[in-house]
C-alpha positions in Angstrom: 170.8 99.8 87.5 170.7 101.1 91.1 169.9 97.1 92.0 173.2 96.2 90.2 175.2 98.9 91.9 173.9 98.1 95.4 174.7 94.5 95.1 178.1 95.2 93.7 179.3 97.1 97.0 177.5 94.3 99.2 179.8 91.8 98.3 182.8 93.7 97.9 184.8 93.4 101.4 187.9 95.6 102.5 189.8 95.2 105.9 189.0 98.5 108.1 192.2 99.2 109.8 190.6 100.6 112.9 189.2 99.4 116.5 186.3 101.8 115.8 183.0 100.3 116.1 181.2 103.8 114.7 183.2 103.4 111.9 182.4 99.0 111.4 178.7 99.7 112.2 178.9 103.0 109.1 180.6 100.4 106.7 177.7 97.4 107.0 175.1 100.4 107.4 176.0 100.9 103.9 176.3 97.3 102.8 180.1 97.5 103.0 181.2 93.9 104.1 184.5 95.1 106.6 187.5 92.8 108.5 188.6 94.4 111.4 192.0 94.2 112.0 193.5 97.8 114.4 196.9 98.4 113.3 198.2 99.4 116.3 200.4 102.4 115.7 201.5 105.0 118.1 199.3 108.1 116.6 200.6 110.5 119.6 204.0 110.1 118.5 203.2 110.4 114.8 201.3 113.9 115.3 204.4 115.1 117.3 206.8 114.6 114.8 204.8 115.8 112.1 204.0 119.0 113.9 207.7 119.7 114.7 207.9 119.8 111.0 204.7 122.3 111.0 202.6 120.0 109.0 198.6 120.9 108.5 196.0 119.1 110.6 194.6 118.1 107.1 198.1 116.5 106.1 198.4 114.9 109.7 195.0 113.1 109.5 195.7 112.4 105.8 198.8 111.0 106.7 197.7 108.7 109.9 195.0 107.2 107.8 197.8 106.7 105.0 199.9 105.1 107.6 197.6 102.7 109.0 195.9 101.6 105.9 199.2 100.6 104.8 200.4 98.8 107.5 197.7 96.3 107.3 197.6 96.4 103.4 201.3 95.1 103.6 200.5 92.0 105.4 197.1 91.8 103.6 198.9 91.4 99.4 195.1 91.5 96.8 193.0 92.5 99.7 191.6 96.6 100.0 192.3 98.0 103.5 190.8 101.5 104.8 192.0 103.1 106.7 190.8 106.5 108.6 191.6 109.0 111.2 190.0 112.2 112.5 191.4 115.1 114.2 190.1 117.6 115.8 192.0 121.6 115.1 191.4 124.5 117.7 192.8 127.1 116.5 195.5 125.2 115.0 196.3 123.3 118.2 195.1 119.5 117.9 193.5 118.3 120.3 193.7 114.4 120.8 191.4 111.6 122.5 191.1 111.8 126.3 193.5 109.6 128.5 190.9 109.8 131.3 187.7 111.4 132.4 189.5 114.6 134.0 191.6 114.6 130.6 187.9 114.6 129.0 186.6 117.3 131.0 189.9 119.4 130.3 189.0 118.7 127.0 185.6 120.2 126.9 186.5 123.2 129.0 188.9 123.8 126.1 187.0 123.8 123.8 183.7 125.4 125.3 182.4 128.2 123.8 184.4 128.0 120.8 184.6 127.1 117.2 187.1 124.3 116.2 187.2 122.3 113.1 186.6 118.3 112.6 188.9 116.7 110.2 188.4 113.3 108.9 190.5 111.4 106.3 190.3 108.1 104.8 192.5 106.1 102.5 192.3 102.6 100.7 195.8 100.9 100.3 196.4 97.7 98.6 199.3 95.7 98.5 200.9 98.1 100.8 200.3 101.4 99.1 197.3 103.9 98.8 195.6 104.0 96.1 193.1 106.5 97.0 192.5 109.2 99.9 189.5 111.8 100.7 189.8 114.2 103.3 186.6 116.3 104.7 186.3 118.9 107.3 183.4 120.0 109.4 182.8 123.0 111.8 181.6 122.7 115.3 181.1 125.6 117.7 180.3 124.6 121.4 177.3 126.2 123.5 179.2 128.1 126.2 178.3 125.6 129.1 179.1 126.0 133.0 181.5 123.5 134.4 178.5 121.6 136.0 176.4 121.3 132.9 180.1 119.6 130.7 180.9 117.6 134.3 176.9 116.1 134.1 177.4 115.5 130.0 180.0 113.3 131.1 178.0 111.3 133.6 175.8 110.3 130.4 178.5 108.8 128.6 179.7 105.6 129.0 184.1 104.4 129.2 183.8 102.9 125.8 182.1 105.6 124.0 183.8 108.2 125.5 187.5 107.1 124.2 186.4 106.4 120.7 184.3 109.8 120.1 187.2 112.3 120.8 185.1 113.2 123.8 181.5 114.2 122.6 178.9 112.1 120.0 177.5 113.7 117.5 174.5 111.3 116.7 173.9 110.8 120.6 174.0 112.8 123.7 176.9 115.1 122.1 174.9 117.1 120.0 173.2 119.1 122.9 177.0 120.9 123.2 176.6 122.7 120.2 174.9 125.5 118.7 176.5 125.6 115.2 176.6 122.5 113.1 178.4 123.1 109.6 179.4 120.0 107.8 178.7 116.3 106.7 177.7 114.2 109.8 179.5 111.1 108.2 182.9 113.2 108.4 182.3 114.5 111.8 181.8 110.8 113.1 185.0 109.6 111.5 183.8 108.0 108.3 183.1 109.9 104.7 181.3 106.7 103.8 179.5 108.3 100.4 182.7 108.9 99.0 183.7 105.6 100.2 180.9 103.9 98.5 181.5 106.3 94.9 184.9 105.0 95.0 184.1 101.3 95.6 181.8 101.2 92.8 184.6 102.1 90.6 186.2 98.8 91.2 
């Protein structure tokens, strides 16, 4: 029975509405074949608009995941499209991805010695509409570090990885930044894959 379920997922192909290599890799390592098609939306503009309406971080993450999935799904009728989004919430302040290395350093300084929440949402759409979604959150407490230690950490991270991982790589060098991690590692990496697999198995 377990083997049958594995085969069922292995041959179910979805479209990943994301340019994240990490998310693509997680799906493929879990037997989910995917075609990558980024939605190319202005995430910061959407976040700013939602924040003006006092929307929660969880809802912002969910809305962005849904928007990404729906945009591609409208063009790919009958296909399953997966959208995903991750947000760092520092005491109600949304921390966006760094634009450059100086920005990354300033973000790390802001998180330094503090506890923040990382929220990841996933959405599956079909024929332009959401048919399933899931949101999860993890709590991370960053060590108190000197500016020199933060700069040293950043020298170990390549540009491609830095801008894709929300400043830190929890499965790599980023783990050394934290004194406490509470939550699902898949959520922290931006894709709660166990829940995705469970849903795909119902189809």
